[in-house]
C-alpha positions as CSV (number, residue, x, y, z in Angstrom):
1,M,-7.8,17.4,-23.5
2,I,-9.2,18.0,-20.1
3,C,-9.4,15.1,-17.5
4,L,-11.2,14.9,-14.2
5,G,-9.4,12.5,-11.8
6,I,-10.8,10.8,-8.8
7,E,-8.6,9.5,-6.0
8,S,-10.1,7.2,-3.3
9,T,-7.5,4.6,-2.3
10,A,-7.6,5.1,1.4
11,H,-8.6,8.0,3.7
12,T,-8.6,10.8,1.1
13,F,-11.3,11.4,-1.5
14,G,-9.8,13.8,-4.1
15,V,-11.0,15.4,-7.3
16,G,-8.6,17.1,-9.6
17,I,-8.7,18.5,-13.1
18,A,-5.7,18.7,-15.4
19,D,-5.1,19.5,-19.0
20,E,-2.8,17.7,-21.5
21,K,0.1,20.2,-20.8
22,G,0.2,19.1,-17.2
23,N,-1.5,22.2,-15.8
24,I,-3.5,21.6,-12.7
25,L,-6.7,23.4,-13.1
26,S,-8.2,22.5,-9.7
27,D,-7.5,20.1,-6.9
28,E,-10.1,19.5,-4.1
29,K,-9.9,16.9,-1.3
30,D,-11.5,15.8,1.9
31,T,-10.0,13.3,4.4
32,Y,-11.8,10.8,6.5
33,K,-10.9,10.5,10.2
34,S,-12.3,7.8,12.5
35,K,-14.3,8.9,15.5
36,E,-11.5,7.7,17.8
37,G,-9.0,9.6,15.8
38,W,-6.9,6.5,15.0
39,G,-6.2,5.1,11.6
40,I,-8.7,4.0,8.9
41,I,-11.8,1.8,9.2
42,P,-12.3,1.0,5.5
43,I,-16.1,0.7,5.5
44,E,-16.4,4.1,7.3
45,S,-13.9,5.7,5.0
46,A,-15.8,4.4,1.9
47,E,-19.0,5.9,3.3
48,H,-17.2,9.2,3.8
49,H,-16.1,9.1,0.2
50,R,-19.6,8.6,-1.0
51,E,-20.9,11.4,1.1
52,V,-18.4,14.0,-0.1
53,A,-18.0,12.9,-3.7
54,D,-20.6,15.1,-5.4
55,S,-19.8,18.3,-3.5
56,L,-16.0,17.9,-4.2
57,I,-16.7,17.3,-7.9
58,Q,-18.7,20.5,-8.0
59,K,-16.0,22.4,-6.1
60,A,-13.3,21.2,-8.5
61,L,-15.4,22.1,-11.6
62,A,-16.2,25.6,-10.1
63,A,-12.5,26.2,-9.2
64,A,-11.5,25.4,-12.8
65,S,-14.5,27.4,-14.3
66,L,-15.7,24.3,-16.1
67,E,-18.8,22.2,-16.4
68,M,-19.1,18.4,-16.9
69,K,-19.7,19.1,-20.6
70,D,-16.1,20.5,-20.8
71,I,-14.6,17.2,-19.5
72,D,-13.1,14.9,-22.1
73,L,-12.0,12.1,-19.9
74,I,-12.5,10.7,-16.4
75,S,-9.7,8.8,-14.6
76,F,-9.8,7.0,-11.3
77,S,-7.4,5.3,-8.9
78,Q,-7.9,1.6,-9.8
79,G,-5.5,0.4,-7.2
80,P,-3.7,-0.4,-5.0
81,G,-5.7,0.4,-2.0
82,L,-8.5,-0.5,0.4
83,A,-11.3,-2.3,-1.6
84,P,-14.3,-0.5,-0.1
85,C,-12.6,2.9,-0.8
86,L,-11.6,1.9,-4.3
87,Y,-15.2,0.9,-5.0
88,A,-16.4,4.3,-3.9
89,G,-14.2,5.9,-6.6
90,L,-15.0,3.4,-9.3
91,N,-18.8,3.6,-8.8
92,K,-18.7,7.4,-8.9
93,T,-16.5,7.3,-12.0
94,M,-18.9,4.9,-13.8
95,E,-21.9,7.0,-12.8
96,L,-20.3,10.2,-14.3
97,S,-19.2,8.3,-17.4
98,R,-22.7,7.0,-17.9
99,N,-24.6,10.2,-17.2
100,F,-22.4,12.5,-19.3
101,S,-21.2,10.0,-22.0
102,I,-17.5,10.6,-21.1
103,P,-14.9,7.8,-21.5
104,Y,-13.1,6.7,-18.3
105,I,-9.8,5.0,-17.6
106,G,-8.2,3.4,-14.5
107,V,-4.7,4.2,-13.4
108,N,-2.2,2.9,-10.8
109,H,-2.1,5.1,-7.7
110,C,1.6,4.6,-7.2
111,V,2.5,5.4,-10.8
112,A,0.3,8.6,-10.5
113,H,2.5,9.8,-7.5
114,I,5.5,9.4,-9.7
115,E,4.1,11.1,-12.8
116,I,2.8,14.2,-10.9
117,G,6.1,14.4,-9.1
118,K,8.2,14.3,-12.3
119,I,6.4,17.4,-13.6
120,Y,6.4,19.5,-10.5
121,A,9.8,18.4,-9.1
122,E,11.1,18.9,-12.7
123,Q,12.7,15.4,-13.1
124,K,12.8,13.3,-16.2
125,D,14.1,9.8,-15.3
126,P,14.7,9.7,-11.5
127,V,15.2,7.0,-8.9
128,V,12.0,7.5,-7.0
129,V,11.7,7.3,-3.3
130,F,8.0,6.6,-2.8
131,T,7.0,6.8,0.9
132,S,3.4,6.8,2.0
133,G,1.2,5.2,4.6
134,A,1.1,1.8,3.1
135,N,4.0,1.9,0.6
136,T,7.7,2.4,0.9
137,Q,9.4,1.6,-2.4
138,I,12.5,2.6,-4.4
139,I,11.4,2.7,-8.0
140,S,12.8,3.7,-11.4
141,F,11.8,3.2,-15.0
142,N,13.5,0.4,-16.9
143,N,12.4,-1.5,-20.0
144,G,8.8,-0.4,-20.3
145,R,7.8,-0.4,-16.6
146,Y,8.5,1.3,-13.3
147,R,10.7,-1.4,-11.6
148,I,10.8,-1.7,-7.9
149,F,14.4,-2.0,-6.8
150,G,13.7,-2.2,-3.0
151,E,10.7,-2.1,-0.7
152,T,9.4,-2.7,2.8
153,M,8.9,-6.3,3.7
154,D,6.2,-5.5,6.3
155,V,4.6,-2.1,7.1
156,G,5.0,1.1,5.1
157,L,7.0,4.0,6.5
158,G,4.0,6.2,7.1
159,N,2.0,3.4,8.9
160,A,5.1,2.6,10.9
161,L,5.3,6.1,12.2
162,D,1.5,6.1,13.0
163,K,1.8,2.8,14.9
164,F,4.5,4.3,17.0
165,G,2.4,7.5,17.4
166,R,-0.5,5.4,18.8
167,S,1.8,3.8,21.4
168,A,3.2,7.2,22.3
169,G,-0.3,8.8,22.5
170,I,0.6,11.6,20.1
171,G,-2.3,11.4,17.7
172,F,-2.9,10.7,14.0
173,P,-1.3,11.3,11.7
174,A,1.8,11.0,13.8
175,G,4.5,11.8,11.3
176,P,4.5,15.7,11.7
177,K,4.4,15.4,15.5
178,I,7.3,12.9,15.5
179,E,9.3,15.3,13.3
180,E,8.6,18.2,15.6
181,L,9.5,16.3,18.8
182,G,12.6,14.8,17.2
183,R,14.2,18.2,16.6
184,S,15.1,18.4,20.3
185,G,16.0,14.7,20.7
186,K,19.3,12.8,21.0
187,W,20.3,9.4,19.6
188,I,19.5,6.2,21.4
189,E,20.2,2.7,19.9
190,L,17.3,1.2,17.8
191,P,17.3,-1.6,15.3
192,Y,18.5,-1.0,11.7
193,V,17.1,-3.6,9.3
194,V,18.2,-3.6,5.7
195,K,18.1,-7.0,3.9
196,G,19.7,-6.7,0.5
197,M,17.6,-4.0,-1.1
198,D,14.6,-4.4,1.2
199,L,13.6,-2.9,4.5
200,S,11.7,-3.8,7.6
201,F,10.2,-1.3,10.0
202,S,7.9,-3.3,12.4
203,G,10.7,-4.3,14.7
204,I,11.9,-0.7,15.0
205,V,8.4,0.4,16.1
206,T,8.2,-2.4,18.7
207,E,11.6,-1.5,20.2
208,A,10.9,2.2,20.1
209,S,7.7,1.6,22.1
210,K,9.6,-0.5,24.6
211,R,12.1,2.3,25.1
212,L,9.3,4.7,26.0
213,E,8.0,2.2,28.5
214,K,11.4,2.0,30.1
215,G,11.5,5.7,30.6
216,C,13.4,7.1,27.6
217,R,12.5,10.7,26.7
218,L,9.8,10.9,24.0
219,E,12.0,13.4,22.1
220,D,14.9,11.1,22.0
221,V,12.8,8.2,20.8
222,C,11.3,10.4,18.1
223,F,14.7,11.5,16.9
224,S,16.1,8.0,16.9
225,I,13.2,6.3,15.1
226,Q,13.5,8.8,12.3
227,E,17.3,8.4,12.2
228,S,17.1,4.7,11.9
229,M,14.2,4.5,9.4
230,F,15.3,7.3,7.2
231,S,18.9,6.1,7.1
232,M,17.7,2.7,5.9
233,V,15.7,4.3,3.1
234,T,18.7,6.5,2.1
235,E,21.0,3.5,2.0
236,V,18.8,1.5,-0.3
237,T,18.2,4.6,-2.5
238,E,22.0,5.1,-2.8
239,R,22.4,1.4,-3.9
240,A,19.8,1.9,-6.6
241,I,21.5,5.0,-7.9
242,A,24.8,3.1,-8.1
243,H,23.2,0.2,-9.8
244,L,21.3,2.2,-12.4
245,G,23.7,5.0,-12.9
246,K,20.9,7.6,-12.9
247,E,21.5,11.3,-12.1
248,E,18.2,12.3,-10.4
249,V,16.5,11.4,-7.1
250,M,12.9,12.3,-6.4
251,L,11.0,12.0,-3.1
252,T,7.2,11.7,-3.3
253,G,4.3,10.3,-1.3
254,G,2.8,11.6,2.0
255,V,6.0,11.2,4.1
256,A,7.8,13.5,1.6
257,A,6.8,16.3,3.9
258,N,9.4,15.3,6.4
259,R,12.4,17.7,6.3
260,F,14.7,15.2,8.1
261,L,14.1,12.6,5.4
262,Q,14.6,15.3,2.7
263,E,17.9,16.4,4.1
264,K,19.3,12.8,4.3
265,L,18.4,12.1,0.7
266,R,19.7,15.5,-0.4
267,I,23.1,15.0,1.2
268,M,23.4,11.5,-0.2
269,S,22.4,12.7,-3.7
270,E,24.9,15.5,-3.7
271,E,27.7,13.0,-2.7
272,R,26.6,10.9,-5.7
273,K,26.4,13.9,-7.9
274,A,22.7,13.4,-8.5
275,R,20.1,16.1,-8.4
276,F,17.6,15.7,-5.6
277,S,14.1,17.2,-5.4
278,A,10.9,16.5,-3.6
279,C,7.4,16.6,-5.0
280,P,5.7,19.9,-3.8
281,M,3.8,19.2,-0.7
282,K,0.3,20.1,-2.1
283,L,0.8,17.2,-4.6
284,A,2.9,14.8,-2.6
285,G,0.0,13.3,-0.6
286,D,-3.0,11.6,-2.2
287,N,-4.8,13.9,-4.6
288,G,-7.1,13.8,-7.6
289,A,-4.8,16.0,-9.8
290,M,-2.2,13.2,-10.0
291,I,-4.9,10.8,-11.1
292,A,-6.1,13.2,-13.8
293,W,-2.7,13.9,-15.2
294,T,-1.8,10.2,-15.3
295,G,-5.1,9.4,-16.9
296,I,-4.2,11.8,-19.8
297,L,-0.8,10.2,-20.2
298,A,-2.3,6.7,-20.3
299,H,-5.2,7.6,-22.6
300,K,-3.1,9.5,-25.2
301,S,-0.6,6.6,-25.3
302,G,-3.4,4.1,-26.1
303,Y,-3.3,2.3,-22.8
304,K,-6.5,0.3,-22.1
305,S,-7.5,-0.3,-18.4
306,E,-9.8,-3.1,-17.2
307,K,-13.3,-1.8,-17.2
308,G,-15.5,-1.9,-14.1
309,K,-12.9,-3.4,-11.9
310,I,-10.7,-2.5,-8.9
311,L,-7.2,-3.9,-8.3
312,P,-6.5,-3.6,-4.6
313,R,-3.1,-5.3,-4.9
314,W,-2.0,-3.7,-8.1
315,R,1.8,-2.9,-7.9
316,A,3.5,-0.1,-9.8
317,D,5.5,-2.7,-11.8
318,D,2.3,-4.4,-13.0
319,M,1.3,-1.4,-15.1
320,E,2.7,-1.1,-18.6
321,I,4.0,2.5,-19.0
322,S,3.0,2.9,-22.6
323,W,3.7,6.7,-22.7
324,M,7.5,6.3,-22.0
325,K,10.0,4.8,-24.4
């Protein structure tokens, strides 16, 4: 079976092609950026997706040396995400399905991050640290679903870093620049907010911005905002490992690129005698390949998605994981 996957939850429109063995045959993407260079304007992002969709589909097919007649299944990111962007992916999926008589299936974007990570980080049943722009969740499989054992109560980790980046004037996306500047920084006191198994980042961003206004070095604030936020994520992950007794930890999502976060999780995992690995960077961010692979898993297991609908608030623990027992 060969599946073409379409990702369109936020700023990235991605088209990937995968086979039933988990081989990625191609993966093409294009990312929207606002004219001001800050964040996402959903209607503009959706228009971007519509403009690049056909060319990216053709690039993905050419890279895989395939034509649409070779595609057995189309999958798309049904949610969660920004509604205008999700509609762009759904409408293109339905158009392809209708024009080429190919069945289609919707999959959960967060679950797709986990499934592609499990293959390429070589993990079977991990505690997953899912950190992206809008999401920060500690997830693991239990009793038929991916259960969320801890999550942000306000803003996601990636968006929190971008909000601080806006106040600091260091551009978007801010995460890579914050990591670079933080390498030469020193610790200053910032809030640390863990409530049970949940996290809160918004107050840290506010306080970090105030520290800049009071004259603290940007490098010191960049180091400290990462130290606080990543330590919080690591603490909650360690609690999940202790509760579940699992022996694997996997980092995925766009913020998985951060070496500082990787190192904190690696050290903690080693102390817990758990094997840590991160999803390879080319697949850690939003991409169509993860949607294609998860579509194959869902289809082959008999999963039935809701047709012609988007699910902007669809949580990972709302999807039945019919391919895992």
